[in-house]
N, C-alpha and C positions, 0 to 999 in steps of 0.2 A: 112568625118568627120567632123562634129558640136564640139565647145569646148562649154562649160561655170565654170561659174562663183555661189556660192549663194554668194549676196551680206548683211549683217550685220549691223547693226549702235545701238551700247549695245545685250536687248535679243530680235529687232530687225531682220524677218528677212528679210528682205527690200523687195530685188526683186529675178532677175535673170539675170547675160548680156552673151547673143549667141555670139558666131561668127561662121556665116553658114560661110561652102567650098567658096574662090576662097574668103572674104571676108575680111577685111584687121582692121576692126574694130568691136568690139563687141553694140548693142542694147537690151538695158535693157528693165526687164515685171514687172512693179511693183508686187510681192505681196502683201503690204501693200497696201488702199484705201491713205493715208499719204503720198506716196510718190508715191505718180499722174501724181506728177507732173513733172516726170522723164523721162515716161513714154515714152519713141520711141529713147528718146539718146542716141545717137550716140560713144562713148568711144572708144580711144585705148589699155584701157591694162582694166584690174583688179582694179589694188592702187586708175585711176584715175574714176569709177567707185566706189568709196566706198567710195573717196573725195568728190565726189558728194553727197552723202544718207548723208552723219553726215553732210555735211556743208547744207541742207537742211533738215535735225536734228532740228537744230541748230537754226537755221530760222525761224523754227515751236511752237520752243519756245523763241525762241528771241517774233515771233509778237501776245503772246497764252497772253503771261505774257503784257508788254507792256499792250493790248488792255487794261487788269484787272484794270491795276495802273489810267489809264487814264479813264477807269470809276470808281472804286475807288472818284479818285479825284473832278471829275464829277458830283459824288452824294456826295459827301463833303460841294462844290462850293454850289448848289440851295439850301440848308439846310438854 
C-alpha cells in the first residue's frame, strides 16, 4: 500500500509526496506550477519535503523582489 502526504506552504497546496510499496523515499508531485522545480525530487520524509517547498517559495519571493528592486534602480539610473 502506498503512503502519501499533502505538502502545504501557507495557503498553497504545493504538491503531494507519495511513497510506493517497496520504496524507501517519497517522490514529490507538484500541484502548482510555481513548485514544478521540485517535481520528481525524492525525500526521506514529509518534514523534509515541506522544508524544501518552503525554501523554494522563499527563494522565489526573494528573486521576484530583488528583480523589482533592480528594475527600479536601473530605471532611476537612466533618468
